[in-house]
C-alpha positions in Angstrom: 0.0 -0.1 -0.2 1.3 2.8 -0.9 -0.9 5.3 0.0 -2.5 7.2 2.7 -5.9 7.2 3.9 -7.4 8.9 7.3 -8.9 6.3 9.7 -12.1 8.3 9.8 -12.5 8.3 6.1 -15.0 5.9 4.1 -13.8 4.4 0.9 -16.4 2.3 -0.6 -15.7 -1.3 -2.6 -13.8 -1.6 -6.3 -11.7 2.0 -5.5 -8.8 2.2 -6.9 -6.4 4.9 -5.6 -2.9 5.9 -7.2 0.4 5.7 -4.9 1.4 8.7 -3.0 -1.9 10.0 -3.1 -3.2 11.1 0.7 -7.4 11.1 1.6 -7.7 12.6 4.9 -10.7 12.9 7.5 -14.0 12.2 6.5 -14.0 11.9 3.0 -16.4 9.6 1.3 -15.0 7.9 -1.8 -17.8 5.8 -3.5 -17.6 2.6 -5.8 -16.0 2.2 -8.9 -13.9 5.6 -8.4 -10.2 5.7 -9.8 -7.6 8.3 -8.3 -4.5 9.0 -9.8 -1.2 8.8 -8.6 0.2 12.5 -5.9 -3.5 13.5 -5.5 -4.5 15.1 -2.7 -8.3 14.9 -1.3 -9.0 17.4 1.8 -11.5 16.3 4.9 -14.8 16.3 4.4 -14.8 15.3 0.6 -17.6 13.3 -1.1 -16.6 11.8 -4.8 -19.8 10.2 -6.4 -20.2 6.6 -7.9 -17.6 6.2 -11.0 -15.6 9.3 -11.0 -12.0 9.5 -12.8 -9.2 11.6 -11.2 -5.9 12.0 -12.7 -2.9 12.5 -11.2 -0.8 15.3 -9.4 -4.6 16.7 -8.6 -5.3 18.7 -5.3 -9.0 18.4 -4.0 -9.0 20.6 -1.0 -11.9 20.9 1.9 -15.5 20.3 1.6 -15.7 19.5 -2.1 -18.8 17.7 -3.5 -18.0 16.2 -6.8 -20.9 13.8 -7.9 -21.1 11.1 -10.6 -20.9 12.5 -14.0 -17.5 14.3 -13.4 -14.2 13.6 -14.5 -10.6 15.4 -13.9 -7.7 15.3 -15.4 -4.3 15.6 -14.5 -2.7 18.4 -12.3 -6.4 19.9 -11.7 -6.8 22.1 -8.7 -10.4 22.1 -6.9 -10.5 24.7 -4.2 -12.2 24.7 -0.9 -16.4 24.1 -1.1 -16.5 23.8 -4.7 -19.4 22.0 -5.8 -20.2 20.6 -9.0 -23.9 19.4 -10.4 -25.0 16.5 -12.3 -28.8 17.4 -13.4 -30.2 20.4 -14.7 -33.4 20.3 -13.0 -33.5 18.3 -10.1 -36.5 17.5 -8.0 -36.6 15.0 -4.9 -39.9 13.1 -6.2 -38.3 12.4 -9.5 -35.0 9.7 -9.8 -33.1 11.3 -12.5 -30.2 9.1 -12.7 -30.6 8.9 -16.3 -30.2 12.0 -16.9 -26.9 13.1 -15.5 -25.2 15.3 -17.5 -21.0 15.2 -17.8 -18.7 17.5 -17.3 -15.4 17.5 -18.2 -11.8 19.6 -16.4 -9.3 19.1 -18.0 -5.6 19.1 -17.8 -4.2 22.0 -15.4 -7.7 23.7 -14.7 -8.1 25.5 -11.2 -11.3 26.0 -9.7 -11.3 28.8 -7.0 -13.5 27.8 -3.6 -16.7 28.0 -3.3 -17.4 28.3 -6.9 -20.6 26.2 -8.4 -20.1 24.2 -11.6 -23.3 23.6 -13.4 -23.6 20.3 -15.6 -22.8 19.9 -19.0 -19.9 21.8 -19.8 -15.8 21.5 -20.3 -13.5 23.4 -18.5 -10.8 23.3 -21.3 -7.0 22.9 -20.2 -5.5 25.6 -18.1 -8.5 27.8 -17.7 -9.0 29.3 -13.8 -12.3 30.2 -12.2 -12.5 32.8 -9.6 -13.1 32.6 -6.3 -17.1 32.4 -6.0 -17.9 31.7 -9.7 -20.9 30.2 -10.8 -20.0 28.6 -14.2 -22.8 27.9 -16.4 -21.3 27.2 -19.8 -17.8 25.8 -21.3 -14.7 27.7 -20.1 -12.2 27.8 -23.2 -8.5 26.9 -22.3 -6.2 29.5 -20.8 -8.5 31.8 -19.7 -9.7 33.4 -17.0 -13.4 33.9 -15.6 -15.0 35.2 -12.6 -18.5 36.3 -11.2 -22.3 35.3 -11.2 -22.3 34.0 -14.0 -18.8 33.4 -14.9 -17.8 35.6 -17.5 -14.7 35.9 -19.3 -11.9 38.4 -17.5 -8.6 37.5 -19.3 -6.2 35.1 -21.3 -3.7 33.9 -19.1 
């Protein structure tokens, strides 16, 4: 075993964890998740079923990543970021067949307290400013910020 999992974390069945990965306090990794090498998962993180997380990712405290999200290599996810997976959720309607995919490409950074609406792609090396609401695809090498997130500059 070449990784660290805090005793308070829950790891469901059929989870693959790469070497040198660290999973900290009170996190829950659901079934069929693949986590790459050198990943840091902070406290109180929830990772839903069938998620793929690339190598060298950093996922800070209190993040929720729901089924349908993929993080490629070198992605930074700031504290309290939330990813959605259904556009019109309802408590009394099962929508597991309506999950929309969200792809976060290599080198993307997502600032603290941002919400990423499902069905979009965060392209390579984009930067999402803290507290943003991402409602559409973010282009490669751009910075966006705000509610809704809007183009700020090329980076």
